[in-house]
C-alpha positions as CSV (number, residue, x, y, z in Angstrom):
1,M,-6.9,15.0,17.2
2,R,-3.7,16.2,18.9
3,A,-2.1,12.8,18.6
4,F,-3.2,12.3,15.1
5,N,-1.5,15.9,14.3
6,A,1.4,14.8,16.2
7,E,1.8,11.7,14.2
8,L,1.4,13.5,10.9
9,S,4.0,15.9,12.0
10,K,6.4,13.1,12.9
11,L,5.8,11.3,9.5
12,F,6.6,14.4,7.6
13,S,9.7,14.9,9.5
14,L,11.2,11.7,8.6
15,P,13.8,11.8,5.7
16,G,12.6,8.6,4.3
17,I,9.0,10.0,3.8
18,W,10.3,11.9,0.6
19,L,11.5,8.7,-1.0
20,A,8.1,7.2,-0.2
21,F,6.4,10.2,-1.9
22,L,8.8,10.0,-4.9
23,I,8.3,6.2,-5.4
24,G,4.6,6.4,-4.8
25,A,4.0,9.3,-6.9
26,F,5.9,8.3,-10.0
27,A,6.4,4.4,-9.9
28,P,2.9,3.6,-10.9
29,A,3.3,6.0,-14.0
30,V,6.5,4.5,-15.0
31,I,5.2,1.0,-14.8
32,A,1.9,1.6,-16.9
33,A,4.0,3.6,-19.5
34,L,6.3,0.6,-19.9
35,V,3.5,-1.9,-20.1
36,I,1.4,0.4,-22.5
37,T,4.5,0.9,-24.8
38,Q,5.0,-2.7,-25.1
39,Q,1.2,-3.5,-25.7
40,K,0.4,-0.3,-27.5
41,A,-0.9,-2.0,-30.8
42,E,-2.8,-4.4,-28.9
43,I,-4.5,-1.8,-26.7
44,I,-5.4,0.4,-29.6
45,A,-6.9,-2.6,-31.6
46,T,-8.6,-4.2,-28.5
47,G,-9.4,-0.7,-26.5
48,L,-8.0,-2.8,-23.3
49,S,-9.6,-0.9,-20.4
50,E,-6.8,-2.2,-18.0
51,A,-4.3,0.4,-19.7
52,G,-2.9,2.4,-16.7
53,Y,-4.4,0.5,-13.9
54,D,-1.8,-2.3,-13.9
55,G,0.7,0.5,-13.0
56,L,-1.5,1.3,-10.0
57,G,-1.8,-2.3,-9.0
58,F,1.9,-3.0,-8.8
59,G,3.0,0.3,-8.0
60,V,2.3,0.6,-4.4
61,Q,5.9,0.4,-3.1
62,G,5.6,3.9,-1.9
63,V,2.8,3.5,0.6
64,I,4.5,0.2,1.9
65,I,7.4,2.2,2.6
66,L,5.2,4.7,4.4
67,G,3.5,2.1,6.5
68,V,6.8,0.6,7.6
69,L,8.4,3.9,8.3
70,A,5.6,5.0,10.5
71,V,6.4,2.3,13.0
72,S,10.0,1.5,12.5
73,S,10.9,5.1,13.0
74,E,9.8,4.7,16.7
75,Y,12.3,2.1,17.5
76,L,15.2,3.9,16.1
77,T,17.9,4.5,18.8
78,E,18.6,8.3,19.0
79,S,22.1,9.7,19.2
80,S,24.1,9.8,22.3
81,E,23.7,13.7,22.2
82,S,20.0,13.2,22.4
83,G,20.2,10.9,25.2
84,G,20.4,7.5,23.3
85,G,16.8,6.8,23.8
86,R,14.0,5.7,21.3
87,Q,11.1,7.9,20.0
88,I,8.6,5.2,21.1
89,T,9.3,5.9,24.9
90,T,8.6,9.7,24.5
91,S,5.4,8.9,22.2
92,L,3.9,6.8,25.0
93,T,4.8,9.2,27.6
94,V,2.7,11.7,25.7
95,V,-0.2,9.4,24.6
96,S,-0.7,7.1,27.5
97,S,-3.1,4.9,25.7
98,R,-1.3,2.7,23.5
99,L,-4.5,1.9,21.6
100,H,-5.1,5.6,21.0
101,F,-1.4,5.9,19.9
102,L,-1.8,3.1,17.4
103,L,-5.1,4.8,15.9
104,A,-3.7,8.0,15.6
105,K,-0.6,6.6,13.7
106,A,-2.8,4.4,11.5
107,G,-5.1,7.5,10.9
108,A,-2.1,9.5,9.8
109,V,-0.7,6.7,7.6
110,T,-4.3,6.3,5.9
111,V,-4.7,10.0,5.3
112,I,-1.1,10.4,3.5
113,S,-1.7,7.1,1.5
114,I,-5.0,8.4,0.3
115,L,-3.3,11.7,-0.8
116,L,-0.2,9.8,-2.4
117,C,-2.5,7.5,-4.2
118,I,-4.5,10.6,-5.8
119,I,-1.4,12.1,-6.8
120,A,-0.4,8.5,-8.4
121,M,-3.6,8.4,-10.3
122,M,-3.0,11.8,-11.8
123,T,0.6,11.0,-13.0
124,T,-0.7,7.7,-14.3
125,A,-3.6,8.9,-16.1
126,S,-1.3,11.7,-17.6
127,A,1.2,9.1,-18.8
128,T,-1.7,6.8,-20.3
129,Q,-3.1,9.8,-22.2
130,L,0.5,10.9,-23.3
131,I,1.3,7.6,-25.0
132,L,-2.1,6.6,-26.1
133,G,-3.5,9.9,-27.0
134,E,-7.1,9.7,-28.5
135,Y,-7.0,5.8,-28.0
136,A,-6.5,6.0,-24.3
137,P,-9.4,4.2,-22.5
138,V,-11.7,6.2,-20.0
139,F,-9.5,6.2,-17.0
140,F,-11.5,8.1,-14.6
141,E,-14.2,5.6,-13.8
142,W,-15.1,6.5,-10.1
143,S,-16.0,3.0,-8.8
144,R,-12.5,1.6,-9.9
145,L,-10.5,4.8,-8.7
146,I,-12.2,4.0,-5.1
147,G,-11.0,0.6,-5.6
148,V,-7.6,1.9,-6.3
149,V,-7.7,4.1,-3.1
150,C,-8.6,1.4,-0.9
151,Y,-6.1,-1.0,-2.3
152,W,-3.2,1.5,-1.5
153,T,-4.7,2.3,1.8
154,F,-5.2,-1.3,2.8
155,N,-1.5,-2.3,1.7
156,A,0.0,0.6,3.8
157,L,-2.0,-0.5,6.9
158,L,-0.9,-4.2,6.3
159,A,2.8,-2.9,6.2
160,F,2.0,-0.8,9.4
161,G,0.5,-3.8,11.2
162,M,3.5,-6.2,10.2
163,T,5.8,-3.8,11.3
164,V,4.1,-3.3,14.8
165,L,4.2,-7.0,15.4
166,M,8.0,-7.5,14.4
167,K,9.3,-4.1,15.9
168,N,11.5,-3.8,12.7
169,G,10.9,-2.7,9.1
170,I,13.3,-4.9,7.1
171,I,11.1,-8.0,7.0
172,P,7.7,-6.4,6.2
173,L,9.4,-3.9,3.8
174,A,11.2,-7.0,1.9
175,V,8.1,-9.3,1.9
176,L,5.6,-6.6,0.6
177,I,7.9,-5.1,-2.0
178,I,8.8,-8.3,-3.6
179,N,5.2,-9.5,-3.4
180,S,4.1,-6.3,-5.1
181,S,6.8,-5.7,-7.7
182,V,8.9,-8.8,-8.3
183,V,6.8,-12.1,-7.8
184,S,3.5,-12.3,-6.3
185,F,3.1,-15.2,-3.6
186,S,-0.5,-15.4,-4.5
187,V,0.2,-16.2,-8.1
188,L,2.6,-18.8,-7.1
189,L,0.3,-20.5,-4.6
190,S,-2.6,-20.3,-7.0
191,K,-0.9,-23.0,-8.9
192,V,-1.3,-25.3,-6.0
193,T,-4.1,-24.1,-4.0
194,K,-7.3,-22.1,-4.5
195,L,-6.6,-20.7,-1.2
196,A,-4.4,-18.1,-2.8
197,F,-7.3,-16.4,-3.8
198,Y,-8.0,-15.4,-0.1
199,L,-4.6,-13.6,0.2
200,P,-4.9,-9.9,0.5
201,D,-3.0,-8.8,-2.8
202,R,-5.0,-11.2,-4.8
203,A,-8.4,-10.0,-3.5
204,G,-7.6,-6.4,-3.4
205,L,-6.7,-6.3,-7.1
206,E,-10.2,-7.3,-7.9
207,M,-11.4,-4.0,-6.6
208,F,-10.3,-2.4,-9.8
209,M,-8.9,-4.8,-12.2
210,F,-10.4,-7.5,-14.4
211,F,-8.6,-10.8,-15.1
212,N,-11.2,-12.7,-17.2
213,D,-8.7,-13.2,-20.0
214,R,-5.7,-14.8,-19.0
215,S,-3.7,-13.5,-22.0
216,H,-4.0,-10.0,-20.2
217,G,-4.0,-10.7,-16.6
218,I,-2.7,-13.3,-13.9
219,F,-6.0,-14.8,-12.6
220,D,-9.6,-15.3,-13.8
221,K,-12.3,-13.5,-12.0
222,F,-13.0,-14.8,-8.5
223,Y,-14.5,-11.7,-6.6
224,T,-16.8,-9.0,-7.3
225,P,-14.8,-5.6,-6.4
226,F,-17.0,-5.2,-3.3
227,T,-16.3,-8.8,-2.0
228,G,-12.6,-8.4,-2.9
229,G,-12.4,-5.2,-0.8
230,L,-14.2,-6.9,2.0
231,V,-11.5,-9.9,1.9
232,M,-8.6,-7.5,2.0
233,F,-10.3,-5.1,4.6
234,A,-10.7,-8.4,6.8
235,W,-7.0,-9.1,6.5
236,V,-6.3,-5.5,7.6
237,V,-8.6,-5.7,10.7
238,V,-7.2,-9.1,11.8
239,L,-3.6,-7.9,11.6
240,F,-4.4,-4.6,13.2
241,I,-6.2,-6.4,16.2
242,A,-3.2,-8.8,16.7
243,A,-0.6,-6.0,16.3
244,A,-2.6,-4.0,19.1
245,I,-2.8,-7.1,21.4
246,V,1.1,-7.7,21.1
247,F,1.8,-4.0,21.3
248,H,-0.4,-3.4,24.7
249,R,1.5,-6.5,26.3
250,R,5.0,-5.6,25.0
251,D,7.6,-4.1,27.1
252,V,8.5,-1.0,24.9
253,A,12.1,-0.9,26.8
254,S,12.8,-4.5,25.5
């Protein structure tokens, strides 16, 4: 518990964490507002239940930044006045078990991701209600909101695991943000192979979004929400195990 509290404290001390909070809290609402404004007449006519959820699906950049920052900050070289060392050396001196250290840090990322997701759901629901008024669909469906929370948390942990493997946040940040906001790699690959359906973002979206109608979505339905969650969770577990093995064998000083 002490290690977990220490990791929470370290995360909140990072300047970049506030950028993650700002993007995570408001980007989904902005995306949802833009989509709803563009499709308002259609949503009112059909009662499209996806209104708002697309913003939550493609507005996860905040937790991606969070997951990357949690690890990459450990490898930043301190100023010469502070001895020119790195935080990772101090962290592993205090917490001797590397697995314990990773679990505490992953736990802190998970808790903050959940809190940030709840804030994002509130701002997105408010934006949806503001634009659609009485025509706004029922947003608070608990099964779908739990799916959103899982999707955000798993994305943060994927970013976390990738950064542990690479010891650098640039590549994970670029890949995951481009994939979630510019062009989805699973969308591109789905045109070539059905293996794209097993990618984590593709599977994870099915926890709370429905793509039965191609005019409103990217994919046809492939998973149940529960199965989609299991597939994405499996990616998180495999990546975390790989990251833990590499981290355990790695010379931190290198």
